[in-house]
mmCIF file of the N, C-alpha and C atoms, coordinates in Angstrom:
data_MODEL
# 
_entry.id   MODEL 
# 
loop_
_atom_site.group_PDB 
_atom_site.id 
_atom_site.type_symbol 
_atom_site.label_atom_id 
_atom_site.label_alt_id 
_atom_site.label_comp_id 
_atom_site.label_asym_id 
_atom_site.label_entity_id 
_atom_site.label_seq_id 
_atom_site.pdbx_PDB_ins_code 
_atom_site.Cartn_x 
_atom_site.Cartn_y 
_atom_site.Cartn_z 
_atom_site.occupancy 
_atom_site.B_iso_or_equiv 
_atom_site.pdbx_formal_charge 
_atom_site.auth_seq_id 
_atom_site.auth_comp_id 
_atom_site.auth_asym_id 
_atom_site.auth_atom_id 
_atom_site.pdbx_PDB_model_num 
ATOM 1   N N  . MET A 1 1  ? -8.166 -6.149  21.757  1.00 0.00 ? 1  MET A N  1 
ATOM 2   C CA . MET A 1 1  ? -6.958 -5.964  20.948  1.00 0.00 ? 1  MET A CA 1 
ATOM 3   C C  . MET A 1 1  ? -7.260 -6.299  19.492  1.00 0.00 ? 1  MET A C  1 
ATOM 4   N N  . ALA A 1 2  ? -6.825 -5.478  18.585  1.00 0.00 ? 2  ALA A N  1 
ATOM 5   C CA . ALA A 1 2  ? -7.097 -5.673  17.161  1.00 0.00 ? 2  ALA A CA 1 
ATOM 6   C C  . ALA A 1 2  ? -6.283 -6.831  16.618  1.00 0.00 ? 2  ALA A C  1 
ATOM 7   N N  . THR A 1 3  ? -6.876 -7.571  15.711  1.00 0.00 ? 3  THR A N  1 
ATOM 8   C CA . THR A 1 3  ? -6.126 -8.630  15.047  1.00 0.00 ? 3  THR A CA 1 
ATOM 9   C C  . THR A 1 3  ? -5.272 -8.010  13.967  1.00 0.00 ? 3  THR A C  1 
ATOM 10  N N  . LYS A 1 4  ? -4.304 -8.768  13.487  1.00 0.00 ? 4  LYS A N  1 
ATOM 11  C CA . LYS A 1 4  ? -3.435 -8.247  12.431  1.00 0.00 ? 4  LYS A CA 1 
ATOM 12  C C  . LYS A 1 4  ? -4.222 -7.826  11.191  1.00 0.00 ? 4  LYS A C  1 
ATOM 13  N N  . PRO A 1 5  ? -5.196 -8.639  10.726  1.00 0.00 ? 5  PRO A N  1 
ATOM 14  C CA . PRO A 1 5  ? -5.972 -8.172  9.568   1.00 0.00 ? 5  PRO A CA 1 
ATOM 15  C C  . PRO A 1 5  ? -6.690 -6.860  9.829   1.00 0.00 ? 5  PRO A C  1 
ATOM 16  N N  . ASP A 1 6  ? -7.227 -6.689  11.045  1.00 0.00 ? 6  ASP A N  1 
ATOM 17  C CA . ASP A 1 6  ? -7.888 -5.430  11.378  1.00 0.00 ? 6  ASP A CA 1 
ATOM 18  C C  . ASP A 1 6  ? -6.911 -4.281  11.306  1.00 0.00 ? 6  ASP A C  1 
ATOM 19  N N  . ARG A 1 7  ? -5.724 -4.464  11.861  1.00 0.00 ? 7  ARG A N  1 
ATOM 20  C CA . ARG A 1 7  ? -4.724 -3.392  11.844  1.00 0.00 ? 7  ARG A CA 1 
ATOM 21  C C  . ARG A 1 7  ? -4.232 -3.141  10.424  1.00 0.00 ? 7  ARG A C  1 
ATOM 22  N N  . SER A 1 8  ? -4.107 -4.200  9.625   1.00 0.00 ? 8  SER A N  1 
ATOM 23  C CA . SER A 1 8  ? -3.656 -3.980  8.238   1.00 0.00 ? 8  SER A CA 1 
ATOM 24  C C  . SER A 1 8  ? -4.707 -3.175  7.478   1.00 0.00 ? 8  SER A C  1 
ATOM 25  N N  . GLN A 1 9  ? -5.993 -3.424  7.736   1.00 0.00 ? 9  GLN A N  1 
ATOM 26  C CA . GLN A 1 9  ? -7.037 -2.653  7.076   1.00 0.00 ? 9  GLN A CA 1 
ATOM 27  C C  . GLN A 1 9  ? -7.009 -1.196  7.516   1.00 0.00 ? 9  GLN A C  1 
ATOM 28  N N  . THR A 1 10 ? -6.693 -0.972  8.781   1.00 0.00 ? 10 THR A N  1 
ATOM 29  C CA . THR A 1 10 ? -6.585 0.405   9.276   1.00 0.00 ? 10 THR A CA 1 
ATOM 30  C C  . THR A 1 10 ? -5.464 1.132   8.565   1.00 0.00 ? 10 THR A C  1 
ATOM 31  N N  . HIS A 1 11 ? -4.299 0.488   8.447   1.00 0.00 ? 11 HIS A N  1 
ATOM 32  C CA . HIS A 1 11 ? -3.169 1.115   7.747   1.00 0.00 ? 11 HIS A CA 1 
ATOM 33  C C  . HIS A 1 11 ? -3.494 1.342   6.277   1.00 0.00 ? 11 HIS A C  1 
ATOM 34  N N  . TYR A 1 12 ? -4.186 0.391   5.669   1.00 0.00 ? 12 TYR A N  1 
ATOM 35  C CA . TYR A 1 12 ? -4.588 0.545   4.270   1.00 0.00 ? 12 TYR A CA 1 
ATOM 36  C C  . TYR A 1 12 ? -5.471 1.773   4.108   1.00 0.00 ? 12 TYR A C  1 
ATOM 37  N N  . GLN A 1 13 ? -6.461 1.919   4.969   1.00 0.00 ? 13 GLN A N  1 
ATOM 38  C CA . GLN A 1 13 ? -7.359 3.072   4.873   1.00 0.00 ? 13 GLN A CA 1 
ATOM 39  C C  . GLN A 1 13 ? -6.615 4.376   5.123   1.00 0.00 ? 13 GLN A C  1 
ATOM 40  N N  . GLU A 1 14 ? -5.674 4.369   6.073   1.00 0.00 ? 14 GLU A N  1 
ATOM 41  C CA . GLU A 1 14 ? -4.872 5.568   6.307   1.00 0.00 ? 14 GLU A CA 1 
ATOM 42  C C  . GLU A 1 14 ? -4.031 5.895   5.085   1.00 0.00 ? 14 GLU A C  1 
ATOM 43  N N  . GLY A 1 15 ? -3.527 4.865   4.419   1.00 0.00 ? 15 GLY A N  1 
ATOM 44  C CA . GLY A 1 15 ? -2.782 5.068   3.170   1.00 0.00 ? 15 GLY A CA 1 
ATOM 45  C C  . GLY A 1 15 ? -3.628 5.742   2.108   1.00 0.00 ? 15 GLY A C  1 
ATOM 46  N N  . ILE A 1 16 ? -4.863 5.283   1.966   1.00 0.00 ? 16 ILE A N  1 
ATOM 47  C CA . ILE A 1 16 ? -5.776 5.915   1.005   1.00 0.00 ? 16 ILE A CA 1 
ATOM 48  C C  . ILE A 1 16 ? -6.029 7.372   1.375   1.00 0.00 ? 16 ILE A C  1 
ATOM 49  N N  . ASP A 1 17 ? -6.243 7.613   2.659   1.00 0.00 ? 17 ASP A N  1 
ATOM 50  C CA . ASP A 1 17 ? -6.491 8.987   3.109   1.00 0.00 ? 17 ASP A CA 1 
ATOM 51  C C  . ASP A 1 17 ? -5.307 9.893   2.781   1.00 0.00 ? 17 ASP A C  1 
ATOM 52  N N  . TYR A 1 18 ? -4.095 9.414   3.039   1.00 0.00 ? 18 TYR A N  1 
ATOM 53  C CA . TYR A 1 18 ? -2.891 10.212  2.710   1.00 0.00 ? 18 TYR A CA 1 
ATOM 54  C C  . TYR A 1 18 ? -2.794 10.414  1.196   1.00 0.00 ? 18 TYR A C  1 
ATOM 55  N N  . ALA A 1 19 ? -3.033 9.358   0.420   1.00 0.00 ? 19 ALA A N  1 
ATOM 56  C CA . ALA A 1 19 ? -2.941 9.475   -1.039  1.00 0.00 ? 19 ALA A CA 1 
ATOM 57  C C  . ALA A 1 19 ? -3.908 10.513  -1.588  1.00 0.00 ? 19 ALA A C  1 
ATOM 58  N N  . GLU A 1 20 ? -5.103 10.537  -1.032  1.00 0.00 ? 20 GLU A N  1 
ATOM 59  C CA . GLU A 1 20 ? -6.104 11.511  -1.479  1.00 0.00 ? 20 GLU A CA 1 
ATOM 60  C C  . GLU A 1 20 ? -5.666 12.944  -1.176  1.00 0.00 ? 20 GLU A C  1 
ATOM 61  N N  . LYS A 1 21 ? -4.818 13.101  -0.150  1.00 0.00 ? 21 LYS A N  1 
ATOM 62  C CA . LYS A 1 21 ? -4.288 14.425  0.210   1.00 0.00 ? 21 LYS A CA 1 
ATOM 63  C C  . LYS A 1 21 ? -2.958 14.702  -0.484  1.00 0.00 ? 21 LYS A C  1 
ATOM 64  N N  . LYS A 1 22 ? -2.558 13.779  -1.373  1.00 0.00 ? 22 LYS A N  1 
ATOM 65  C CA . LYS A 1 22 ? -1.300 13.864  -2.120  1.00 0.00 ? 22 LYS A CA 1 
ATOM 66  C C  . LYS A 1 22 ? -0.078 13.822  -1.195  1.00 0.00 ? 22 LYS A C  1 
ATOM 67  N N  . LEU A 1 23 ? -0.223 13.169  -0.059  1.00 0.00 ? 23 LEU A N  1 
ATOM 68  C CA . LEU A 1 23 ? 0.882  12.925  0.868   1.00 0.00 ? 23 LEU A CA 1 
ATOM 69  C C  . LEU A 1 23 ? 1.393  11.513  0.568   1.00 0.00 ? 23 LEU A C  1 
ATOM 70  N N  . TYR A 1 24 ? 2.099  11.416  -0.565  1.00 0.00 ? 24 TYR A N  1 
ATOM 71  C CA . TYR A 1 24 ? 2.437  10.119  -1.114  1.00 0.00 ? 24 TYR A CA 1 
ATOM 72  C C  . TYR A 1 24 ? 3.433  9.323   -0.279  1.00 0.00 ? 24 TYR A C  1 
ATOM 73  N N  . GLN A 1 25 ? 4.425  9.965   0.309   1.00 0.00 ? 25 GLN A N  1 
ATOM 74  C CA . GLN A 1 25 ? 5.395  9.257   1.124   1.00 0.00 ? 25 GLN A CA 1 
ATOM 75  C C  . GLN A 1 25 ? 4.708  8.618   2.335   1.00 0.00 ? 25 GLN A C  1 
ATOM 76  N N  . GLU A 1 26 ? 3.834  9.376   2.966   1.00 0.00 ? 26 GLU A N  1 
ATOM 77  C CA . GLU A 1 26 ? 3.087  8.866   4.111   1.00 0.00 ? 26 GLU A CA 1 
ATOM 78  C C  . GLU A 1 26 ? 2.177  7.713   3.688   1.00 0.00 ? 26 GLU A C  1 
ATOM 79  N N  . ALA A 1 27 ? 1.579  7.845   2.518   1.00 0.00 ? 27 ALA A N  1 
ATOM 80  C CA . ALA A 1 27 ? 0.708  6.785   1.993   1.00 0.00 ? 27 ALA A CA 1 
ATOM 81  C C  . ALA A 1 27 ? 1.513  5.501   1.771   1.00 0.00 ? 27 ALA A C  1 
ATOM 82  N N  . ILE A 1 28 ? 2.686  5.632   1.187   1.00 0.00 ? 28 ILE A N  1 
ATOM 83  C CA . ILE A 1 28 ? 3.543  4.444   0.960   1.00 0.00 ? 28 ILE A CA 1 
ATOM 84  C C  . ILE A 1 28 ? 3.877  3.775   2.281   1.00 0.00 ? 28 ILE A C  1 
ATOM 85  N N  . GLU A 1 29 ? 4.197  4.589   3.297   1.00 0.00 ? 29 GLU A N  1 
ATOM 86  C CA . GLU A 1 29 ? 4.515  4.009   4.602   1.00 0.00 ? 29 GLU A CA 1 
ATOM 87  C C  . GLU A 1 29 ? 3.330  3.237   5.170   1.00 0.00 ? 29 GLU A C  1 
ATOM 88  N N  . GLU A 1 30 ? 2.131  3.782   5.047   1.00 0.00 ? 30 GLU A N  1 
ATOM 89  C CA . GLU A 1 30 ? 0.941  3.088   5.567   1.00 0.00 ? 30 GLU A CA 1 
ATOM 90  C C  . GLU A 1 30 ? 0.634  1.810   4.791   1.00 0.00 ? 30 GLU A C  1 
ATOM 91  N N  . PHE A 1 31 ? 0.750  1.863   3.463   1.00 0.00 ? 31 PHE A N  1 
ATOM 92  C CA . PHE A 1 31 ? 0.520  0.640   2.674   1.00 0.00 ? 31 PHE A CA 1 
ATOM 93  C C  . PHE A 1 31 ? 1.579  -0.414  2.999   1.00 0.00 ? 31 PHE A C  1 
ATOM 94  N N  . SER A 1 32 ? 2.801  0.037   3.223   1.00 0.00 ? 32 SER A N  1 
ATOM 95  C CA . SER A 1 32 ? 3.875  -0.909  3.584   1.00 0.00 ? 32 SER A CA 1 
ATOM 96  C C  . SER A 1 32 ? 3.608  -1.567  4.929   1.00 0.00 ? 32 SER A C  1 
ATOM 97  N N  . LEU A 1 33 ? 3.091  -0.793  5.887   1.00 0.00 ? 33 LEU A N  1 
ATOM 98  C CA . LEU A 1 33 ? 2.720  -1.376  7.175   1.00 0.00 ? 33 LEU A CA 1 
ATOM 99  C C  . LEU A 1 33 ? 1.592  -2.384  7.014   1.00 0.00 ? 33 LEU A C  1 
ATOM 100 N N  . ALA A 1 34 ? 0.612  -2.063  6.200   1.00 0.00 ? 34 ALA A N  1 
ATOM 101 C CA . ALA A 1 34 ? -0.488 -2.999  5.931   1.00 0.00 ? 34 ALA A CA 1 
ATOM 102 C C  . ALA A 1 34 ? 0.050  -4.304  5.358   1.00 0.00 ? 34 ALA A C  1 
ATOM 103 N N  . ILE A 1 35 ? 0.967  -4.187  4.424   1.00 0.00 ? 35 ILE A N  1 
ATOM 104 C CA . ILE A 1 35 ? 1.551  -5.376  3.774   1.00 0.00 ? 35 ILE A CA 1 
ATOM 105 C C  . ILE A 1 35 ? 2.397  -6.156  4.774   1.00 0.00 ? 35 ILE A C  1 
ATOM 106 N N  . ARG A 1 36 ? 3.132  -5.474  5.618   1.00 0.00 ? 36 ARG A N  1 
ATOM 107 C CA . ARG A 1 36 ? 3.947  -6.159  6.623   1.00 0.00 ? 36 ARG A CA 1 
ATOM 108 C C  . ARG A 1 36 ? 3.053  -6.984  7.559   1.00 0.00 ? 36 ARG A C  1 
ATOM 109 N N  . LEU A 1 37 ? 1.897  -6.459  7.911   1.00 0.00 ? 37 LEU A N  1 
ATOM 110 C CA . LEU A 1 37 ? 0.974  -7.162  8.796   1.00 0.00 ? 37 LEU A CA 1 
ATOM 111 C C  . LEU A 1 37 ? 0.217  -8.288  8.068   1.00 0.00 ? 37 LEU A C  1 
ATOM 112 N N  . ASP A 1 38 ? -0.035 -8.075  6.780   1.00 0.00 ? 38 ASP A N  1 
ATOM 113 C CA . ASP A 1 38 ? -0.761 -9.068  5.983   1.00 0.00 ? 38 ASP A CA 1 
ATOM 114 C C  . ASP A 1 38 ? -0.110 -9.145  4.609   1.00 0.00 ? 38 ASP A C  1 
ATOM 115 N N  . PRO A 1 39 ? 0.885  -10.023 4.431   1.00 0.00 ? 39 PRO A N  1 
ATOM 116 C CA . PRO A 1 39 ? 1.630  -10.104 3.175   1.00 0.00 ? 39 PRO A CA 1 
ATOM 117 C C  . PRO A 1 39 ? 0.761  -10.471 1.961   1.00 0.00 ? 39 PRO A C  1 
ATOM 118 N N  . ASN A 1 40 ? -0.471 -10.895 2.184   1.00 0.00 ? 40 ASN A N  1 
ATOM 119 C CA . ASN A 1 40 ? -1.363 -11.250 1.089   1.00 0.00 ? 40 ASN A CA 1 
ATOM 120 C C  . ASN A 1 40 ? -2.404 -10.160 0.808   1.00 0.00 ? 40 ASN A C  1 
ATOM 121 N N  . TYR A 1 41 ? -2.163 -8.960  1.301   1.00 0.00 ? 41 TYR A N  1 
ATOM 122 C CA . TYR A 1 41 ? -3.113 -7.855  1.141   1.00 0.00 ? 41 TYR A CA 1 
ATOM 123 C C  . TYR A 1 41 ? -2.920 -7.253  -0.251  1.00 0.00 ? 41 TYR A C  1 
ATOM 124 N N  . ILE A 1 42 ? -3.553 -7.859  -1.232  1.00 0.00 ? 42 ILE A N  1 
ATOM 125 C CA . ILE A 1 42 ? -3.353 -7.509  -2.636  1.00 0.00 ? 42 ILE A CA 1 
ATOM 126 C C  . ILE A 1 42 ? -3.697 -6.062  -2.926  1.00 0.00 ? 42 ILE A C  1 
ATOM 127 N N  . GLU A 1 43 ? -4.769 -5.559  -2.334  1.00 0.00 ? 43 GLU A N  1 
ATOM 128 C CA . GLU A 1 43 ? -5.179 -4.178  -2.589  1.00 0.00 ? 43 GLU A CA 1 
ATOM 129 C C  . GLU A 1 43 ? -4.113 -3.183  -2.133  1.00 0.00 ? 43 GLU A C  1 
ATOM 130 N N  . ALA A 1 44 ? -3.420 -3.508  -1.048  1.00 0.00 ? 44 ALA A N  1 
ATOM 131 C CA . ALA A 1 44 ? -2.355 -2.618  -0.555  1.00 0.00 ? 44 ALA A CA 1 
ATOM 132 C C  . ALA A 1 44 ? -1.198 -2.591  -1.549  1.00 0.00 ? 44 ALA A C  1 
ATOM 133 N N  . TYR A 1 45 ? -0.843 -3.749  -2.098  1.00 0.00 ? 45 TYR A N  1 
ATOM 134 C CA . TYR A 1 45 ? 0.196  -3.795  -3.162  1.00 0.00 ? 45 TYR A CA 1 
ATOM 135 C C  . TYR A 1 45 ? -0.234 -2.961  -4.351  1.00 0.00 ? 45 TYR A C  1 
ATOM 136 N N  . GLN A 1 46 ? -1.491 -3.117  -4.743  1.00 0.00 ? 46 GLN A N  1 
ATOM 137 C CA . GLN A 1 46 ? -2.005 -2.407  -5.913  1.00 0.00 ? 46 GLN A CA 1 
ATOM 138 C C  . GLN A 1 46 ? -1.925 -0.901  -5.729  1.00 0.00 ? 46 GLN A C  1 
ATOM 139 N N  . TYR A 1 47 ? -2.407 -0.414  -4.600  1.00 0.00 ? 47 TYR A N  1 
ATOM 140 C CA . TYR A 1 47 ? -2.424 1.029   -4.363  1.00 0.00 ? 47 TYR A CA 1 
ATOM 141 C C  . TYR A 1 47 ? -1.000 1.558   -4.208  1.00 0.00 ? 47 TYR A C  1 
ATOM 142 N N  . ARG A 1 48 ? -0.143 0.803   -3.485  1.00 0.00 ? 48 ARG A N  1 
ATOM 143 C CA . ARG A 1 48 ? 1.235  1.250   -3.320  1.00 0.00 ? 48 ARG A CA 1 
ATOM 144 C C  . ARG A 1 48 ? 1.932  1.284   -4.678  1.00 0.00 ? 48 ARG A C  1 
ATOM 145 N N  . GLY A 1 49 ? 1.671  0.288   -5.516  1.00 0.00 ? 49 GLY A N  1 
ATOM 146 C CA . GLY A 1 49 ? 2.248  0.279   -6.858  1.00 0.00 ? 49 GLY A CA 1 
ATOM 147 C C  . GLY A 1 49 ? 1.814  1.466   -7.676  1.00 0.00 ? 49 GLY A C  1 
ATOM 148 N N  . PHE A 1 50 ? 0.556  1.826   -7.575  1.00 0.00 ? 50 PHE A N  1 
ATOM 149 C CA . PHE A 1 50 ? 0.039  3.002   -8.273  1.00 0.00 ? 50 PHE A CA 1 
ATOM 150 C C  . PHE A 1 50 ? 0.792  4.262   -7.841  1.00 0.00 ? 50 PHE A C  1 
ATOM 151 N N  . ILE A 1 51 ? 1.027  4.398   -6.544  1.00 0.00 ? 51 ILE A N  1 
ATOM 152 C CA . ILE A 1 51 ? 1.730  5.579   -6.048  1.00 0.00 ? 51 ILE A CA 1 
ATOM 153 C C  . ILE A 1 51 ? 3.189  5.558   -6.468  1.00 0.00 ? 51 ILE A C  1 
ATOM 154 N N  . PHE A 1 52 ? 3.839  4.376   -6.375  1.00 0.00 ? 52 PHE A N  1 
ATOM 155 C CA . PHE A 1 52 ? 5.217  4.289   -6.851  1.00 0.00 ? 52 PHE A CA 1 
ATOM 156 C C  . PHE A 1 52 ? 5.302  4.743   -8.312  1.00 0.00 ? 52 PHE A C  1 
ATOM 157 N N  . SER A 1 53 ? 4.361  4.308   -9.128  1.00 0.00 ? 53 SER A N  1 
ATOM 158 C CA . SER A 1 53 ? 4.345  4.707   -10.535 1.00 0.00 ? 53 SER A CA 1 
ATOM 159 C C  . SER A 1 53 ? 4.167  6.216   -10.679 1.00 0.00 ? 53 SER A C  1 
ATOM 160 N N  . LYS A 1 54 ? 3.257  6.759   -9.909  1.00 0.00 ? 54 LYS A N  1 
ATOM 161 C CA . LYS A 1 54 ? 2.996  8.208   -9.948  1.00 0.00 ? 54 LYS A CA 1 
ATOM 162 C C  . LYS A 1 54 ? 4.247  9.008   -9.603  1.00 0.00 ? 54 LYS A C  1 
ATOM 163 N N  . LEU A 1 55 ? 5.085  8.447   -8.698  1.00 0.00 ? 55 LEU A N  1 
ATOM 164 C CA . LEU A 1 55 ? 6.307  9.134   -8.266  1.00 0.00 ? 55 LEU A CA 1 
ATOM 165 C C  . LEU A 1 55 ? 7.510  8.801   -9.169  1.00 0.00 ? 55 LEU A C  1 
ATOM 166 N N  . GLY A 1 56 ? 7.300  7.949   -10.175 1.00 0.00 ? 56 GLY A N  1 
ATOM 167 C CA . GLY A 1 56 ? 8.382  7.620   -11.103 1.00 0.00 ? 56 GLY A CA 1 
ATOM 168 C C  . GLY A 1 56 ? 9.238  6.446   -10.679 1.00 0.00 ? 56 GLY A C  1 
ATOM 169 N N  . TYR A 1 57 ? 8.829  5.700   -9.659  1.00 0.00 ? 57 TYR A N  1 
ATOM 170 C CA . TYR A 1 57 ? 9.580  4.529   -9.204  1.00 0.00 ? 57 TYR A CA 1 
ATOM 171 C C  . TYR A 1 57 ? 9.049  3.298   -9.946  1.00 0.00 ? 57 TYR A C  1 
ATOM 172 N N  . GLU A 1 58 ? 9.360  3.221   -11.232 1.00 0.00 ? 58 GLU A N  1 
ATOM 173 C CA . GLU A 1 58 ? 8.756  2.214   -12.094 1.00 0.00 ? 58 GLU A CA 1 
ATOM 174 C C  . GLU A 1 58 ? 9.093  0.783   -11.684 1.00 0.00 ? 58 GLU A C  1 
ATOM 175 N N  . ASN A 1 59 ? 10.341 0.519   -11.260 1.00 0.00 ? 59 ASN A N  1 
ATOM 176 C CA . ASN A 1 59 ? 10.699 -0.838  -10.854 1.00 0.00 ? 59 ASN A CA 1 
ATOM 177 C C  . ASN A 1 59 ? 9.895  -1.284  -9.631  1.00 0.00 ? 59 ASN A C  1 
ATOM 178 N N  . ARG A 1 60 ? 9.766  -0.385  -8.669  1.00 0.00 ? 60 ARG A N  1 
ATOM 179 C CA . ARG A 1 60 ? 8.992  -0.713  -7.469  1.00 0.00 ? 60 ARG A CA 1 
ATOM 180 C C  . ARG A 1 60 ? 7.508  -0.882  -7.832  1.00 0.00 ? 60 ARG A C  1 
ATOM 181 N N  . ALA A 1 61 ? 7.024  -0.010  -8.697  1.00 0.00 ? 61 ALA A N  1 
ATOM 182 C CA . ALA A 1 61 ? 5.619  -0.096  -9.113  1.00 0.00 ? 61 ALA A CA 1 
ATOM 183 C C  . ALA A 1 61 ? 5.368  -1.439  -9.800  1.00 0.00 ? 61 ALA A C  1 
ATOM 184 N N  . GLU A 1 62 ? 6.271  -1.820  -10.707 1.00 0.00 ? 62 GLU A N  1 
ATOM 185 C CA . GLU A 1 62 ? 6.100  -3.076  -11.420 1.00 0.00 ? 62 GLU A CA 1 
ATOM 186 C C  . GLU A 1 62 ? 6.096  -4.276  -10.475 1.00 0.00 ? 62 GLU A C  1 
ATOM 187 N N  . ALA A 1 63 ? 6.994  -4.265  -9.497  1.00 0.00 ? 63 ALA A N  1 
ATOM 188 C CA . ALA A 1 63 ? 7.045  -5.355  -8.532  1.00 0.00 ? 63 ALA A CA 1 
ATOM 189 C C  . ALA A 1 63 ? 5.740  -5.481  -7.763  1.00 0.00 ? 63 ALA A C  1 
ATOM 190 N N  . ASP A 1 64 ? 5.202  -4.356  -7.302  1.00 0.00 ? 64 ASP A N  1 
ATOM 191 C CA . ASP A 1 64 ? 3.950  -4.392  -6.552  1.00 0.00 ? 64 ASP A CA 1 
ATOM 192 C C  . ASP A 1 64 ? 2.786  -4.804  -7.446  1.00 0.00 ? 64 ASP A C  1 
ATOM 193 N N  . LEU A 1 65 ? 2.739  -4.300  -8.640  1.00 0.00 ? 65 LEU A N  1 
ATOM 194 C CA . LEU A 1 65 ? 1.622  -4.618  -9.524  1.00 0.00 ? 65 LEU A CA 1 
ATOM 195 C C  . LEU A 1 65 ? 1.678  -6.081  -9.974  1.00 0.00 ? 65 LEU A C  1 
ATOM 196 N N  . LYS A 1 66 ? 2.867  -6.660  -10.071 1.00 0.00 ? 66 LYS A N  1 
ATOM 197 C CA . LYS A 1 66 ? 2.964  -8.086  -10.371 1.00 0.00 ? 66 LYS A CA 1 
ATOM 198 C C  . LYS A 1 66 ? 2.387  -8.916  -9.239  1.00 0.00 ? 66 LYS A C  1 
ATOM 199 N N  . LYS A 1 67 ? 2.616  -8.483  -7.983  1.00 0.00 ? 67 LYS A N  1 
ATOM 200 C CA . LYS A 1 67 ? 2.026  -9.187  -6.846  1.00 0.00 ? 67 LYS A CA 1 
ATOM 201 C C  . LYS A 1 67 ? 0.500  -9.124  -6.959  1.00 0.00 ? 67 LYS A C  1 
ATOM 202 N N  . HIS A 1 68 ? 0.000  -7.994  -7.392  1.00 0.00 ? 68 HIS A N  1 
ATOM 203 C CA . HIS A 1 68 ? -1.446 -7.808  -7.547  1.00 0.00 ? 68 HIS A CA 1 
ATOM 204 C C  . HIS A 1 68 ? -1.998 -8.786  -8.597  1.00 0.00 ? 68 HIS A C  1 
ATOM 205 N N  . LEU A 1 69 ? -1.243 -9.041  -9.640  1.00 0.00 ? 69 LEU A N  1 
ATOM 206 C CA . LEU A 1 69 ? -1.721 -9.897  -10.717 1.00 0.00 ? 69 LEU A CA 1 
ATOM 207 C C  . LEU A 1 69 ? -1.609 -11.386 -10.376 1.00 0.00 ? 69 LEU A C  1 
ATOM 208 N N  . ASN A 1 70 ? -0.727 -11.739 -9.460  1.00 0.00 ? 70 ASN A N  1 
ATOM 209 C CA . ASN A 1 70 ? -0.525 -13.161 -9.122  1.00 0.00 ? 70 ASN A CA 1 
ATOM 210 C C  . ASN A 1 70 ? -1.506 -13.656 -8.143  1.00 0.00 ? 70 ASN A C  1 
# 
């Protein structure tokens, strides 16, 4: 059985795969799952924030990117 960090890494990688295909909503969902499993997964916040910004969700992007900086 996979540990939570292992599963969070899987969701993070799936998020990257979706983002590279410009499937941004699916990418956000995968990054959110990674964060839910590991609330300290800074890279997931960073990538999700980047996508939020790309989609024009500046408040959400700023919140995620602040987590990345802290």
